[in-house]
N, CA, C and O atoms as a CHARMM CRD file, in Angstrom:
* protein
*
  340
    1    1 UNK  N     14.20900 -12.73300  25.67400 PROA 1      0.00000
    2    1 UNK  CA    14.04600 -11.35500  25.27300 PROA 1      0.00000
    3    1 UNK  C     15.02900 -11.04500  24.15100 PROA 1      0.00000
    4    1 UNK  O     16.17900 -11.48300  24.18700 PROA 1      0.00000
    5    2 UNK  N     14.57400 -10.29000  23.15600 PROA 2      0.00000
    6    2 UNK  CA    15.42700  -9.90400  22.03700 PROA 2      0.00000
    7    2 UNK  C     16.33000  -8.75800  22.45500 PROA 2      0.00000
    8    2 UNK  O     15.87400  -7.77900  23.04500 PROA 2      0.00000
    9    3 UNK  N     17.57800  -8.88300  22.15600 PROA 3      0.00000
   10    3 UNK  CA    18.53000  -7.81900  22.45100 PROA 3      0.00000
   11    3 UNK  C     19.01000  -7.21700  21.14400 PROA 3      0.00000
   12    3 UNK  O     19.39000  -7.94600  20.22700 PROA 3      0.00000
   13    4 UNK  N     18.99700  -5.91100  21.05000 PROA 4      0.00000
   14    4 UNK  CA    19.51400  -5.22100  19.87300 PROA 4      0.00000
   15    4 UNK  C     20.98900  -4.92900  20.10200 PROA 4      0.00000
   16    4 UNK  O     21.39500  -4.54500  21.19900 PROA 4      0.00000
   17    5 UNK  N     21.78800  -5.11600  19.05100 PROA 5      0.00000
   18    5 UNK  CA    23.19400  -4.74700  19.14500 PROA 5      0.00000
   19    5 UNK  C     23.29600  -3.24200  19.26500 PROA 5      0.00000
   20    5 UNK  O     22.42300  -2.51700  18.78800 PROA 5      0.00000
   21    6 UNK  N     24.32700  -2.78000  19.88000 PROA 6      0.00000
   22    6 UNK  CA    24.47000  -1.35800  20.15300 PROA 6      0.00000
   23    6 UNK  C     24.47500  -0.50500  18.88800 PROA 6      0.00000
   24    6 UNK  O     23.87800   0.57200  18.88000 PROA 6      0.00000
   25    7 UNK  N     25.12600  -0.95200  17.82600 PROA 7      0.00000
   26    7 UNK  CA    25.23500  -0.17500  16.59500 PROA 7      0.00000
   27    7 UNK  C     24.11100  -0.47800  15.61000 PROA 7      0.00000
   28    7 UNK  O     24.02200   0.16000  14.56100 PROA 7      0.00000
   29    8 UNK  N     23.26600  -1.42600  15.92800 PROA 8      0.00000
   30    8 UNK  CA    22.20100  -1.81900  15.00600 PROA 8      0.00000
   31    8 UNK  C     21.07200  -0.79100  15.06000 PROA 8      0.00000
   32    8 UNK  O     20.58400  -0.44100  16.13500 PROA 8      0.00000
   33    9 UNK  N     20.66600  -0.31400  13.88200 PROA 9      0.00000
   34    9 UNK  CA    19.59100   0.67500  13.81300 PROA 9      0.00000
   35    9 UNK  C     18.24700  -0.01800  13.93400 PROA 9      0.00000
   36    9 UNK  O     18.02000  -1.06600  13.32900 PROA 9      0.00000
   37   10 UNK  N     17.36800   0.56700  14.71000 PROA 10     0.00000
   38   10 UNK  CA    16.00800   0.05800  14.82100 PROA 10     0.00000
   39   10 UNK  C     15.13200   0.83700  13.85700 PROA 10     0.00000
   40   10 UNK  O     15.09500   2.06700  13.88200 PROA 10     0.00000
   41   11 UNK  N     14.43600   0.11100  13.01600 PROA 11     0.00000
   42   11 UNK  CA    13.53200   0.73000  12.05600 PROA 11     0.00000
   43   11 UNK  C     12.11100   0.43200  12.51000 PROA 11     0.00000
   44   11 UNK  O     11.73700  -0.72200  12.71800 PROA 11     0.00000
   45   12 UNK  N     11.33300   1.48800  12.65800 PROA 12     0.00000
   46   12 UNK  CA     9.93400   1.32800  13.02700 PROA 12     0.00000
   47   12 UNK  C      9.10800   1.63000  11.78800 PROA 12     0.00000
   48   12 UNK  O      9.18300   2.72800  11.23400 PROA 12     0.00000
   49   13 UNK  N      8.32100   0.65400  11.35500 PROA 13     0.00000
   50   13 UNK  CA     7.50100   0.79300  10.16200 PROA 13     0.00000
   51   13 UNK  C      6.15300   1.42400  10.51500 PROA 13     0.00000
   52   13 UNK  O      5.73100   1.42000  11.67100 PROA 13     0.00000
   53   14 UNK  N      5.49700   1.96200   9.49900 PROA 14     0.00000
   54   14 UNK  CA     4.18800   2.58100   9.70200 PROA 14     0.00000
   55   14 UNK  C      3.19700   1.57900  10.28700 PROA 14     0.00000
   56   14 UNK  O      2.37500   1.93900  11.13000 PROA 14     0.00000
   57   15 UNK  N      3.27000   0.33000   9.84500 PROA 15     0.00000
   58   15 UNK  CA     2.34700  -0.67700  10.37000 PROA 15     0.00000
   59   15 UNK  C      2.57500  -0.91100  11.86500 PROA 15     0.00000
   60   15 UNK  O      1.64000  -1.22200  12.60300 PROA 15     0.00000
   61   16 UNK  N      3.83000  -0.75800  12.30100 PROA 16     0.00000
   62   16 UNK  CA     4.11600  -0.90900  13.72500 PROA 16     0.00000
   63   16 UNK  C      3.50800   0.23000  14.53200 PROA 16     0.00000
   64   16 UNK  O      3.04000   0.02300  15.65200 PROA 16     0.00000
   65   17 UNK  N      3.51400   1.42600  13.96500 PROA 17     0.00000
   66   17 UNK  CA     2.89900   2.56300  14.65700 PROA 17     0.00000
   67   17 UNK  C      1.40800   2.29900  14.80700 PROA 17     0.00000
   68   17 UNK  O      0.82700   2.53700  15.86600 PROA 17     0.00000
   69   18 UNK  N      0.79200   1.80100  13.73000 PROA 18     0.00000
   70   18 UNK  CA    -0.62000   1.43700  13.80300 PROA 18     0.00000
   71   18 UNK  C     -0.87000   0.36100  14.84800 PROA 18     0.00000
   72   18 UNK  O     -1.83900   0.43700  15.60300 PROA 18     0.00000
   73   19 UNK  N     -0.00200  -0.63600  14.89200 PROA 19     0.00000
   74   19 UNK  CA    -0.14000  -1.69800  15.88600 PROA 19     0.00000
   75   19 UNK  C     -0.00500  -1.14600  17.30000 PROA 19     0.00000
   76   19 UNK  O     -0.74900  -1.53100  18.20200 PROA 19     0.00000
   77   20 UNK  N      0.94200  -0.24700  17.48000 PROA 20     0.00000
   78   20 UNK  CA     1.15100   0.35000  18.79400 PROA 20     0.00000
   79   20 UNK  C     -0.06100   1.17300  19.21100 PROA 20     0.00000
   80   20 UNK  O     -0.50100   1.10000  20.35800 PROA 20     0.00000
   81   21 UNK  N     -0.60100   1.95500  18.28200 PROA 21     0.00000
   82   21 UNK  CA    -1.76300   2.77400  18.61100 PROA 21     0.00000
   83   21 UNK  C     -2.99000   1.91400  18.90100 PROA 21     0.00000
   84   21 UNK  O     -3.81500   2.26000  19.74600 PROA 21     0.00000
   85   22 UNK  N     -3.10100   0.79400  18.19300 PROA 22     0.00000
   86   22 UNK  CA    -4.23800  -0.10000  18.40800 PROA 22     0.00000
   87   22 UNK  C     -4.11300  -0.79800  19.76300 PROA 22     0.00000
   88   22 UNK  O     -5.06400  -0.84500  20.54400 PROA 22     0.00000
   89   23 UNK  N     -2.92700  -1.33600  20.02400 PROA 23     0.00000
   90   23 UNK  CA    -2.70200  -2.03100  21.30100 PROA 23     0.00000
   91   23 UNK  C     -1.20400  -2.00300  21.60400 PROA 23     0.00000
   92   23 UNK  O     -0.43100  -2.80100  21.07300 PROA 23     0.00000
   93   24 UNK  N     -0.81300  -1.06500  22.46900 PROA 24     0.00000
   94   24 UNK  CA     0.61100  -0.94000  22.75200 PROA 24     0.00000
   95   24 UNK  C      1.17800  -2.17400  23.45300 PROA 24     0.00000
   96   24 UNK  O      2.36800  -2.46500  23.32800 PROA 24     0.00000
   97   25 UNK  N      0.34900  -2.88600  24.17800 PROA 25     0.00000
   98   25 UNK  CA     0.81000  -4.10900  24.84600 PROA 25     0.00000
   99   25 UNK  C      1.15200  -5.19300  23.81600 PROA 25     0.00000
  100   25 UNK  O      2.17600  -5.86500  23.93500 PROA 25     0.00000
  101   26 UNK  N      0.29400  -5.35700  22.80900 PROA 26     0.00000
  102   26 UNK  CA     0.56100  -6.34600  21.76000 PROA 26     0.00000
  103   26 UNK  C      1.83000  -5.98000  21.00100 PROA 26     0.00000
  104   26 UNK  O      2.64400  -6.84600  20.68100 PROA 26     0.00000
  105   27 UNK  N      1.99600  -4.67100  20.71100 PROA 27     0.00000
  106   27 UNK  CA     3.21500  -4.22600  20.03300 PROA 27     0.00000
  107   27 UNK  C      4.43800  -4.56100  20.86800 PROA 27     0.00000
  108   27 UNK  O      5.42800  -5.07100  20.34400 PROA 27     0.00000
  109   28 UNK  N      4.37700  -4.27800  22.16700 PROA 28     0.00000
  110   28 UNK  CA     5.49800  -4.54200  23.07400 PROA 28     0.00000
  111   28 UNK  C      5.81100  -6.04000  23.13000 PROA 28     0.00000
  112   28 UNK  O      6.97400  -6.44100  23.09000 PROA 28     0.00000
  113   29 UNK  N      4.76200  -6.85900  23.22300 PROA 29     0.00000
  114   29 UNK  CA     4.98500  -8.30600  23.27700 PROA 29     0.00000
  115   29 UNK  C      5.67300  -8.81400  22.01700 PROA 29     0.00000
  116   29 UNK  O      6.55500  -9.67000  22.08500 PROA 29     0.00000
  117   30 UNK  N      5.26700  -8.28600  20.87400 PROA 30     0.00000
  118   30 UNK  CA     5.85800  -8.75100  19.62100 PROA 30     0.00000
  119   30 UNK  C      7.24400  -8.15500  19.40000 PROA 30     0.00000
  120   30 UNK  O      8.19600  -8.88800  19.13300 PROA 30     0.00000
  121   31 UNK  N      7.36600  -6.83900  19.51000 PROA 31     0.00000
  122   31 UNK  CA     8.61800  -6.14700  19.16500 PROA 31     0.00000
  123   31 UNK  C      9.71300  -6.35700  20.20400 PROA 31     0.00000
  124   31 UNK  O     10.86400  -6.60900  19.84600 PROA 31     0.00000
  125   32 UNK  N      9.37300  -6.25700  21.47600 PROA 32     0.00000
  126   32 UNK  CA    10.37100  -6.31000  22.53700 PROA 32     0.00000
  127   32 UNK  C     10.54700  -7.72700  23.07400 PROA 32     0.00000
  128   32 UNK  O     11.67300  -8.18900  23.26000 PROA 32     0.00000
  129   33 UNK  N      9.44000  -8.41000  23.32000 PROA 33     0.00000
  130   33 UNK  CA     9.52200  -9.74800  23.90800 PROA 33     0.00000
  131   33 UNK  C      9.68100 -10.86300  22.87900 PROA 33     0.00000
  132   33 UNK  O     10.03500 -11.98800  23.23000 PROA 33     0.00000
  133   34 UNK  N      9.41800 -10.54800  21.59700 PROA 34     0.00000
  134   34 UNK  CA     9.59500 -11.55100  20.54700 PROA 34     0.00000
  135   34 UNK  C      8.46900 -12.56400  20.46300 PROA 34     0.00000
  136   34 UNK  O      8.63400 -13.61200  19.83800 PROA 34     0.00000
  137   35 UNK  N      7.33700 -12.28100  21.07300 PROA 35     0.00000
  138   35 UNK  CA     6.18600 -13.18400  21.01500 PROA 35     0.00000
  139   35 UNK  C      5.55800 -13.13300  19.62700 PROA 35     0.00000
  140   35 UNK  O      5.44600 -12.06600  19.02400 PROA 35     0.00000
  141   36 UNK  N      5.15200 -14.29300  19.12900 PROA 36     0.00000
  142   36 UNK  CA     4.46900 -14.35700  17.84000 PROA 36     0.00000
  143   36 UNK  C      2.98400 -14.11800  18.03400 PROA 36     0.00000
  144   36 UNK  O      2.41600 -14.47500  19.06600 PROA 36     0.00000
  145   37 UNK  N      2.36400 -13.51800  17.04600 PROA 37     0.00000
  146   37 UNK  CA     0.92500 -13.25100  17.10200 PROA 37     0.00000
  147   37 UNK  C      0.14700 -14.55000  16.98100 PROA 37     0.00000
  148   37 UNK  O      0.57000 -15.49200  16.31000 PROA 37     0.00000
  149   38 UNK  N     -0.99100 -14.57800  17.64000 PROA 38     0.00000
  150   38 UNK  CA    -1.87600 -15.74100  17.53000 PROA 38     0.00000
  151   38 UNK  C     -2.85300 -15.57000  16.38600 PROA 38     0.00000
  152   38 UNK  O     -3.61400 -16.48900  16.08000 PROA 38     0.00000
  153   39 UNK  N     -2.84600 -14.41800  15.75400 PROA 39     0.00000
  154   39 UNK  CA    -3.78400 -14.11100  14.67000 PROA 39     0.00000
  155   39 UNK  C     -3.12500 -14.23900  13.29500 PROA 39     0.00000
  156   39 UNK  O     -3.33500 -13.40000  12.42000 PROA 39     0.00000
  157   40 UNK  N     -2.35100 -15.26500  13.11700 PROA 40     0.00000
  158   40 UNK  CA    -1.59600 -15.42900  11.87500 PROA 40     0.00000
  159   40 UNK  C     -2.53300 -15.54700  10.67300 PROA 40     0.00000
  160   40 UNK  O     -2.28600 -14.92900   9.63700 PROA 40     0.00000
  161   41 UNK  N     -3.59400 -16.32500  10.79700 PROA 41     0.00000
  162   41 UNK  CA    -4.52400 -16.49800   9.67500 PROA 41     0.00000
  163   41 UNK  C     -5.20900 -15.19000   9.31000 PROA 41     0.00000
  164   41 UNK  O     -5.33700 -14.85900   8.13100 PROA 41     0.00000
  165   42 UNK  N     -5.64800 -14.44600  10.32100 PROA 42     0.00000
  166   42 UNK  CA    -6.30500 -13.16300  10.07100 PROA 42     0.00000
  167   42 UNK  C     -5.34200 -12.17500   9.40800 PROA 42     0.00000
  168   42 UNK  O     -5.71700 -11.44900   8.48800 PROA 42     0.00000
  169   43 UNK  N     -4.10600 -12.16000   9.88400 PROA 43     0.00000
  170   43 UNK  CA    -3.11100 -11.25400   9.29100 PROA 43     0.00000
  171   43 UNK  C     -2.80300 -11.64800   7.85300 PROA 43     0.00000
  172   43 UNK  O     -2.60300 -10.77900   7.00300 PROA 43     0.00000
  173   44 UNK  N     -2.76400 -12.95400   7.57000 PROA 44     0.00000
  174   44 UNK  CA    -2.52500 -13.41900   6.19800 PROA 44     0.00000
  175   44 UNK  C     -3.67600 -12.99900   5.28700 PROA 44     0.00000
  176   44 UNK  O     -3.45600 -12.57500   4.15200 PROA 44     0.00000
  177   45 UNK  N     -4.90800 -13.11900   5.79200 PROA 45     0.00000
  178   45 UNK  CA    -6.05800 -12.66900   4.99700 PROA 45     0.00000
  179   45 UNK  C     -6.01400 -11.16400   4.77900 PROA 45     0.00000
  180   45 UNK  O     -6.35000 -10.68500   3.69600 PROA 45     0.00000
  181   46 UNK  N     -5.60800 -10.41800   5.78700 PROA 46     0.00000
  182   46 UNK  CA    -5.48400  -8.96800   5.64400 PROA 46     0.00000
  183   46 UNK  C     -4.42700  -8.59400   4.62400 PROA 46     0.00000
  184   46 UNK  O     -4.63200  -7.68800   3.81600 PROA 46     0.00000
  185   47 UNK  N     -3.30200  -9.28400   4.65400 PROA 47     0.00000
  186   47 UNK  CA    -2.23000  -9.03900   3.67700 PROA 47     0.00000
  187   47 UNK  C     -2.71800  -9.35500   2.26900 PROA 47     0.00000
  188   47 UNK  O     -2.43800  -8.61600   1.32600 PROA 47     0.00000
  189   48 UNK  N     -3.44400 -10.45100   2.13600 PROA 48     0.00000
  190   48 UNK  CA    -3.99600 -10.83800   0.82900 PROA 48     0.00000
  191   48 UNK  C     -4.99400  -9.79300   0.34100 PROA 48     0.00000
  192   48 UNK  O     -4.99500  -9.44000  -0.83800 PROA 48     0.00000
  193   49 UNK  N     -5.83400  -9.30200   1.23200 PROA 49     0.00000
  194   49 UNK  CA    -6.82700  -8.28900   0.85700 PROA 49     0.00000
  195   49 UNK  C     -6.14600  -6.98400   0.44700 PROA 49     0.00000
  196   49 UNK  O     -6.58100  -6.32700  -0.50000 PROA 49     0.00000
  197   50 UNK  N     -5.08500  -6.60900   1.15300 PROA 50     0.00000
  198   50 UNK  CA    -4.34500  -5.40100   0.79100 PROA 50     0.00000
  199   50 UNK  C     -3.71400  -5.54600  -0.59100 PROA 50     0.00000
  200   50 UNK  O     -3.72600  -4.60100  -1.38000 PROA 50     0.00000
  201   51 UNK  N     -3.16900  -6.71200  -0.88700 PROA 51     0.00000
  202   51 UNK  CA    -2.57500  -6.95000  -2.20700 PROA 51     0.00000
  203   51 UNK  C     -3.64100  -6.88200  -3.29700 PROA 51     0.00000
  204   51 UNK  O     -3.40200  -6.32300  -4.36800 PROA 51     0.00000
  205   52 UNK  N     -4.81000  -7.44500  -3.02800 PROA 52     0.00000
  206   52 UNK  CA    -5.91500  -7.39900  -3.98800 PROA 52     0.00000
  207   52 UNK  C     -6.36100  -5.95400  -4.21900 PROA 52     0.00000
  208   52 UNK  O     -6.61800  -5.55700  -5.35600 PROA 52     0.00000
  209   53 UNK  N     -6.45000  -5.18100  -3.16200 PROA 53     0.00000
  210   53 UNK  CA    -6.83200  -3.78100  -3.28900 PROA 53     0.00000
  211   53 UNK  C     -5.78900  -2.99700  -4.09100 PROA 53     0.00000
  212   53 UNK  O     -6.14300  -2.15900  -4.92000 PROA 53     0.00000
  213   54 UNK  N     -4.51300  -3.26900  -3.84500 PROA 54     0.00000
  214   54 UNK  CA    -3.43800  -2.59200  -4.57900 PROA 54     0.00000
  215   54 UNK  C     -3.55000  -2.88700  -6.07500 PROA 54     0.00000
  216   54 UNK  O     -3.35000  -1.99400  -6.89800 PROA 54     0.00000
  217   55 UNK  N     -3.87100  -4.14600  -6.43300 PROA 55     0.00000
  218   55 UNK  CA    -4.05000  -4.48800  -7.84500 PROA 55     0.00000
  219   55 UNK  C     -5.22800  -3.71900  -8.43900 PROA 55     0.00000
  220   55 UNK  O     -5.15300  -3.24100  -9.57100 PROA 55     0.00000
  221   56 UNK  N     -6.30700  -3.60000  -7.68000 PROA 56     0.00000
  222   56 UNK  CA    -7.47700  -2.84700  -8.15800 PROA 56     0.00000
  223   56 UNK  C     -7.13000  -1.38100  -8.38200 PROA 56     0.00000
  224   56 UNK  O     -7.54800  -0.78600  -9.37500 PROA 56     0.00000
  225   57 UNK  N     -6.37600  -0.80500  -7.47200 PROA 57     0.00000
  226   57 UNK  CA    -5.98200   0.60300  -7.59600 PROA 57     0.00000
  227   57 UNK  C     -5.09200   0.79200  -8.82100 PROA 57     0.00000
  228   57 UNK  O     -5.27400   1.74000  -9.58600 PROA 57     0.00000
  229   58 UNK  N     -4.13000  -0.11200  -9.00600 PROA 58     0.00000
  230   58 UNK  CA    -3.25600  -0.01200 -10.19300 PROA 58     0.00000
  231   58 UNK  C     -4.07900  -0.11200 -11.47200 PROA 58     0.00000
  232   58 UNK  O     -3.82800   0.62500 -12.42500 PROA 58     0.00000
  233   59 UNK  N     -5.05600  -1.01300 -11.50500 PROA 59     0.00000
  234   59 UNK  CA    -5.92000  -1.14500 -12.67600 PROA 59     0.00000
  235   59 UNK  C     -6.72000   0.12400 -12.92800 PROA 59     0.00000
  236   59 UNK  O     -6.86700   0.55100 -14.07400 PROA 59     0.00000
  237   60 UNK  N     -7.23600   0.72700 -11.86700 PROA 60     0.00000
  238   60 UNK  CA    -8.00300   1.96700 -12.00900 PROA 60     0.00000
  239   60 UNK  C     -7.11900   3.09700 -12.53600 PROA 60     0.00000
  240   60 UNK  O     -7.55700   3.89700 -13.36300 PROA 60     0.00000
  241   61 UNK  N     -5.89000   3.16100 -12.06200 PROA 61     0.00000
  242   61 UNK  CA    -4.95100   4.18700 -12.53700 PROA 61     0.00000
  243   61 UNK  C     -4.66000   3.99600 -14.02000 PROA 61     0.00000
  244   61 UNK  O     -4.62500   4.96600 -14.77700 PROA 61     0.00000
  245   62 UNK  N     -4.45000   2.75400 -14.43600 PROA 62     0.00000
  246   62 UNK  CA    -4.19900   2.48100 -15.85500 PROA 62     0.00000
  247   62 UNK  C     -5.39800   2.85500 -16.71900 PROA 62     0.00000
  248   62 UNK  O     -5.23000   3.42100 -17.79900 PROA 62     0.00000
  249   63 UNK  N     -6.60300   2.54400 -16.25400 PROA 63     0.00000
  250   63 UNK  CA    -7.80700   2.91300 -17.00100 PROA 63     0.00000
  251   63 UNK  C     -7.96400   4.42800 -17.08400 PROA 63     0.00000
  252   63 UNK  O     -8.36400   4.95900 -18.12000 PROA 63     0.00000
  253   64 UNK  N     -7.65200   5.11400 -16.00500 PROA 64     0.00000
  254   64 UNK  CA    -7.73600   6.57400 -16.00500 PROA 64     0.00000
  255   64 UNK  C     -6.74900   7.17100 -17.00400 PROA 64     0.00000
  256   64 UNK  O     -7.09400   8.09100 -17.74600 PROA 64     0.00000
  257   65 UNK  N     -5.53000   6.65200 -17.02500 PROA 65     0.00000
  258   65 UNK  CA    -4.52300   7.14300 -17.97800 PROA 65     0.00000
  259   65 UNK  C     -4.94900   6.87200 -19.41500 PROA 65     0.00000
  260   65 UNK  O     -4.75900   7.71200 -20.29400 PROA 65     0.00000
  261   66 UNK  N     -5.52200   5.69900 -19.64800 PROA 66     0.00000
  262   66 UNK  CA    -6.01000   5.37900 -20.99400 PROA 66     0.00000
  263   66 UNK  C     -7.12900   6.33700 -21.39300 PROA 66     0.00000
  264   66 UNK  O     -7.18300   6.78500 -22.53900 PROA 66     0.00000
  265   67 UNK  N     -8.01600   6.65200 -20.46100 PROA 67     0.00000
  266   67 UNK  CA    -9.10900   7.58500 -20.74800 PROA 67     0.00000
  267   67 UNK  C     -8.55800   8.96200 -21.09700 PROA 67     0.00000
  268   67 UNK  O     -9.01900   9.59300 -22.04800 PROA 67     0.00000
  269   68 UNK  N     -7.57200   9.43100 -20.33400 PROA 68     0.00000
  270   68 UNK  CA    -6.95500  10.72700 -20.63700 PROA 68     0.00000
  271   68 UNK  C     -6.29400  10.70800 -22.01300 PROA 68     0.00000
  272   68 UNK  O     -6.36900  11.68400 -22.75900 PROA 68     0.00000
  273   69 UNK  N     -5.65600   9.60400 -22.33800 PROA 69     0.00000
  274   69 UNK  CA    -5.04200   9.47800 -23.66300 PROA 69     0.00000
  275   69 UNK  C     -6.07700   9.53600 -24.77400 PROA 69     0.00000
  276   69 UNK  O     -5.86500  10.19700 -25.79100 PROA 69     0.00000
  277   70 UNK  N     -7.19500   8.84500 -24.58500 PROA 70     0.00000
  278   70 UNK  CA    -8.25900   8.87000 -25.59100 PROA 70     0.00000
  279   70 UNK  C     -8.88800  10.25400 -25.70800 PROA 70     0.00000
  280   70 UNK  O     -9.21500  10.69200 -26.81100 PROA 70     0.00000
  281   71 UNK  N     -9.05900  10.93900 -24.59800 PROA 71     0.00000
  282   71 UNK  CA    -9.57300  12.31300 -24.64500 PROA 71     0.00000
  283   71 UNK  C     -8.60200  13.20600 -25.41200 PROA 71     0.00000
  284   71 UNK  O     -9.01900  14.03800 -26.21800 PROA 71     0.00000
  285   72 UNK  N     -7.30700  13.02900 -25.15700 PROA 72     0.00000
  286   72 UNK  CA    -6.29500  13.80200 -25.88400 PROA 72     0.00000
  287   72 UNK  C     -6.34700  13.53500 -27.37900 PROA 72     0.00000
  288   72 UNK  O     -6.26200  14.46400 -28.18200 PROA 72     0.00000
  289   73 UNK  N     -6.48800  12.26300 -27.75400 PROA 73     0.00000
  290   73 UNK  CA    -6.60100  11.92100 -29.17700 PROA 73     0.00000
  291   73 UNK  C     -7.85500  12.52400 -29.79000 PROA 73     0.00000
  292   73 UNK  O     -7.81400  13.03300 -30.91000 PROA 73     0.00000
  293   74 UNK  N     -8.95700  12.47200 -29.07500 PROA 74     0.00000
  294   74 UNK  CA   -10.20400  13.04900 -29.58300 PROA 74     0.00000
  295   74 UNK  C    -10.04200  14.54700 -29.80300 PROA 74     0.00000
  296   74 UNK  O    -10.47200  15.07600 -30.82800 PROA 74     0.00000
  297   75 UNK  N     -9.42700  15.22900 -28.84900 PROA 75     0.00000
  298   75 UNK  CA    -9.19900  16.67000 -29.00500 PROA 75     0.00000
  299   75 UNK  C     -8.28000  16.96800 -30.18700 PROA 75     0.00000
  300   75 UNK  O     -8.48300  17.94500 -30.90800 PROA 75     0.00000
  301   76 UNK  N     -7.27600  16.12500 -30.38100 PROA 76     0.00000
  302   76 UNK  CA    -6.37000  16.28600 -31.51100 PROA 76     0.00000
  303   76 UNK  C     -7.12000  16.12000 -32.82800 PROA 76     0.00000
  304   76 UNK  O     -6.94500  16.92300 -33.74400 PROA 76     0.00000
  305   77 UNK  N     -7.95800  15.08200 -32.93400 PROA 77     0.00000
  306   77 UNK  CA    -8.72200  14.85900 -34.16200 PROA 77     0.00000
  307   77 UNK  C     -9.73800  15.97300 -34.41500 PROA 77     0.00000
  308   77 UNK  O     -9.93900  16.39000 -35.55600 PROA 77     0.00000
  309   78 UNK  N    -10.36700  16.44500 -33.36100 PROA 78     0.00000
  310   78 UNK  CA   -11.31100  17.55800 -33.51300 PROA 78     0.00000
  311   78 UNK  C    -10.58500  18.80500 -34.00100 PROA 78     0.00000
  312   78 UNK  O    -11.07200  19.50700 -34.88700 PROA 78     0.00000
  313   79 UNK  N     -9.42700  19.07700 -33.42600 PROA 79     0.00000
  314   79 UNK  CA    -8.63400  20.24300 -33.84100 PROA 79     0.00000
  315   79 UNK  C     -8.20900  20.10900 -35.29800 PROA 79     0.00000
  316   79 UNK  O     -8.32100  21.06300 -36.06800 PROA 79     0.00000
  317   80 UNK  N     -7.72300  18.93000 -35.68000 PROA 80     0.00000
  318   80 UNK  CA    -7.31000  18.71900 -37.07600 PROA 80     0.00000
  319   80 UNK  C     -8.49200  18.82300 -38.02900 PROA 80     0.00000
  320   80 UNK  O     -8.35400  19.35500 -39.13000 PROA 80     0.00000
  321   81 UNK  N     -9.64000  18.32500 -37.62100 PROA 81     0.00000
  322   81 UNK  CA   -10.83500  18.41200 -38.46300 PROA 81     0.00000
  323   81 UNK  C    -11.17700  19.87200 -38.77900 PROA 81     0.00000
  324   81 UNK  O    -11.44400  20.22600 -39.92700 PROA 81     0.00000
  325   82 UNK  N    -11.16200  20.71400 -37.73000 PROA 82     0.00000
  326   82 UNK  CA   -11.51800  22.11600 -37.95200 PROA 82     0.00000
  327   82 UNK  C    -10.42400  22.89000 -38.68200 PROA 82     0.00000
  328   82 UNK  O    -10.71700  23.84400 -39.40300 PROA 82     0.00000
  329   83 UNK  N     -9.17700  22.49000 -38.50400 PROA 83     0.00000
  330   83 UNK  CA    -8.08100  23.16000 -39.20400 PROA 83     0.00000
  331   83 UNK  C     -8.05400  22.82100 -40.69500 PROA 83     0.00000
  332   83 UNK  O     -7.69900  23.66500 -41.51800 PROA 83     0.00000
  333   84 UNK  N     -8.42600  21.59500 -41.04100 PROA 84     0.00000
  334   84 UNK  CA    -8.35100  21.15000 -42.42100 PROA 84     0.00000
  335   84 UNK  C     -9.62200  21.44800 -43.20300 PROA 84     0.00000
  336   84 UNK  O     -9.61900  21.30200 -44.42600 PROA 84     0.00000
  337   85 UNK  N    -10.69400  21.85400 -42.56400 PROA 85     0.00000
  338   85 UNK  CA   -11.94300  22.16200 -43.26700 PROA 85     0.00000
  339   85 UNK  C    -12.17600  23.62700 -43.34400 PROA 85     0.00000
  340   85 UNK  O    -13.18100  24.06300 -43.90300 PROA 85     0.00000
């Protein structure tokens, strides 16, 4: 059994809350008893999928910012066109 030192702070991550809500027994076995999960491959695939999704989201954000920049430039050119004519 894992023993925490008296002054050591325990940090509970959001993923642990999800694990606890999904199966509190599995959370207890891992966090308190120190048992390793038998679903290592599935968890690795999930981690990989999350990383892939994060890259997609970052790419979408960059494209959105570029679109806003181009819209701003278009508005600037339209304004200058009407001001100079």
